[in-house]
Phi, psi and omega in degrees: 000134180283125180266181185297321182295317179297320179296321181292336182266003176288144174290161179306318179296316179294319181298311184290329174296317178294320179297316180299322178298314180292322179296321177295320177297322177298316180294321179297316179298320179295317180300311182288331174298312180297318181298310182293324178294319178296322178301311182299315181293320181296318179295319180293319191269346183264121179290148179282134181244163170268150183302314186294325186251008183295139177286149177290131181124205184292119191217152176244131180234151172226140179188219178221157182277139176238157173294140176293129181055033179060022180236125182293139167280153178245118180294134186296331185273304184263357181059036181269129173296131185205171176264342180198148176212158171210141185210159170220148173238126181241148179242137179281117180245138182246143176219100185068236181269353182254158177215156180205161178268129178243126179290123181250346180201143177206162180185168178214173182305135181279353183233160180297152173282137182257121173254131180235137170234181184299346185254348182165190181234155180225133177269123183254118178275097191277000186306323182246019181267156169272099185264127181232112178238145181282347182261095177234149183221139175226130176207176185233162179200189186249006184221160181301337174227145181303140180245135176070207182293133180274126179248114182269005176286175187320125186262025181277063181281140179298124178077007180284100185256018173237137179239132182247135178229131186222138173240135183228150165235118183271163178300141179070008174291134175305139188224136176241139179216137179224121181178197181274117183258134174213154181249126180259124178251148184299333182260015183302321182259014182285131177237115187300309183298320179296319181292321177301315180297320180293323178297316181295319178300320179294319179294325182294340179297334174240075188296326180297318179293323179297317178296317181299325182284325191238002179280093185283329182262007173056039178261006176082009177210171182253122176270185185299316180296322180290326175294328175297322176295321178300313181295323178295315179296321179293324178296316178298321178295318180293320179295324176296318177296320179297318179296322177296320178294320181293336181278349180284152182298146175281153177242124179260133180228155173231138184211181181295127177296139182290338183271008178086005177297158183301145174233103190238135172229129184209154174263006181266160177288158183302314182299318178295321178296317180297312180297320180295315180294321178294319178296316179296320179295322178296317180295318177293325176296317178299319177296320178297316180296316181295314181293321177296319178296322179292323175300316178298317178299318180297317179295318177298320180293323183290320187255007179276000000 
């Protein structure tokens, strides 16, 4: 720990570099305090909805995890069947007398996490979510990827210079999700007039057949009234296509809110999540106060 005498003997450049470091730490603590506090308030204040009746927008869901498309994902490290995974592989690197872990590989599930409740399912795009699962594993080995049987017991193997970290969500695990909910319908981007024009363009590719179908006066060409019949028939065809699209199942998805609101996915109960977020916000607040006080002390020491 740097004492007062050491601080007084720092050069101006060293002092301000040290001050900027502490000030940056203060800002980081403030940022995470606000983030965790917002998480706790959002979980407390947002009512839980059912998938089928959830309002479009910021929504809270509870259910259980399912395999995507009824097919288990296989975690790359432990080869565990799961509904979601995330992992990192780190290598111990040495430089002189010091050493550190460097991440050499990482990854997460390539498909959305599926949350199901009694009314339906929702696809959760976890890429930008704060995912918290109780099933985490850390162990060590001698190769860039685990070899043979995975042993999750103490991984302090002699010479084991690779560290593996894995997070899993298994099938039927209770699941909590808070984020931007929206329903995608097959006809969301359907434009009737555009589709009518596309139908007519397609029919025109076989113009002889088009004339045969709609040439009412048998003069070998289509006049204005006959073209009106063509457009009417194309409209009916487009409306039929729209009805087919409307009959297809809706897809519910959850993703990161555009306004910066929390996006949380967790296997913990709501009460546990609230208490955890509040405790974390308190610790970050304590860090902010301590770092801020130290910044004030440094300025007083510098200019006293």
